[in-house]
C-alpha positions as CSV (number, residue, x, y, z in Angstrom):
1,M,156.1,87.7,125.1
2,L,154.2,90.5,126.8
3,P,155.6,89.9,130.3
4,E,159.1,90.2,128.9
5,I,158.5,93.4,126.9
6,D,159.0,96.7,128.7
7,L,156.2,98.9,127.2
8,P,155.7,102.5,128.3
9,P,152.3,103.1,129.9
10,R,151.3,105.5,127.2
11,I,151.6,102.7,124.6
12,V,149.4,100.4,126.6
13,A,146.9,103.2,127.2
14,R,146.8,104.0,123.4
15,Q,146.3,100.3,122.6
16,V,143.4,100.0,125.1
17,L,141.8,103.2,123.7
18,W,142.2,101.9,120.1
19,L,140.6,98.6,121.0
20,R,137.6,100.4,122.6
21,S,137.2,102.8,119.8
22,R,137.1,99.8,117.3
23,R,134.2,98.4,119.4
24,W,132.4,101.7,119.3
25,S,132.8,102.1,115.6
26,F,131.2,98.7,115.0
27,A,128.4,99.2,117.6
28,G,127.6,102.7,116.3
29,T,126.5,105.8,118.2
30,P,124.2,105.2,121.1
31,I,120.7,106.5,120.4
32,D,117.9,107.4,122.8
33,M,115.3,105.0,121.2
34,P,112.2,106.3,123.1
35,M,113.1,109.9,122.0
36,L,113.7,108.7,118.4
37,A,110.3,107.1,118.4
38,K,108.7,110.3,119.6
39,L,110.5,112.3,116.8
40,R,109.4,109.8,114.2
41,E,105.8,109.9,115.4
42,G,105.7,113.7,115.3
43,W,108.0,114.3,112.3
44,D,105.3,115.7,110.0
45,G,104.2,118.2,112.5
46,I,107.8,119.2,113.3
47,Q,108.4,119.8,109.6
48,D,105.2,121.8,109.2
49,R,106.1,124.1,112.1
50,L,109.7,124.6,111.0
51,I,108.7,125.4,107.4
52,A,105.9,127.7,108.6
53,G,108.3,129.6,110.9
54,I,111.0,130.0,108.3
55,D,109.1,130.3,105.0
56,T,107.2,133.4,106.0
57,E,110.4,135.3,105.2
58,Y,111.3,133.5,102.0
59,G,108.2,132.0,100.4
60,V,110.0,129.2,98.7
61,Y,107.9,126.2,99.9
62,D,104.6,124.8,98.7
63,G,103.5,122.7,101.6
64,R,106.6,120.6,102.5
65,S,108.0,120.9,99.0
66,F,110.9,123.3,98.3
67,R,110.4,125.1,95.0
68,A,113.6,126.0,93.1
69,D,111.8,128.5,90.9
70,R,110.5,130.4,93.9
71,F,114.0,130.3,95.4
72,A,115.4,131.7,92.1
73,E,112.9,134.6,92.2
74,W,113.9,135.3,95.8
75,L,117.6,135.4,94.9
76,I,116.8,137.9,92.0
77,R,114.7,140.1,94.3
78,R,117.5,140.2,96.8
79,G,120.2,140.7,94.2
80,I,122.1,137.6,95.4
81,P,124.4,136.1,92.7
82,W,124.0,132.3,92.6
83,P,125.4,129.7,90.2
84,R,122.8,128.3,87.8
85,L,122.1,125.0,86.1
86,E,121.4,125.0,82.4
87,S,117.7,124.9,83.2
88,G,118.1,128.3,84.9
89,H,117.4,126.9,88.4
90,P,119.8,127.7,91.2
91,R,122.6,125.1,91.4
92,P,122.4,123.1,94.7
93,Q,125.1,123.9,97.1
């Protein structure tokens, strides 16, 4: 049937794009596997450096563990209103 149907070029282009996007959605997003391996190998150190750099201002971490009670105290010191759970801990946003 196709040779006898007069399709505008934009319809054909749209169909080609749709078919390619379907393949991409099944294949997933391309990932730089060597870089992912490096990130995984150094993840603990990356977390430690990020937390150390940020937590000096807030003081809400104990090692790599976020402490909701420390966060609640920080909110109070700063006078920041925040929704609370029944336990009194800040509600996750």
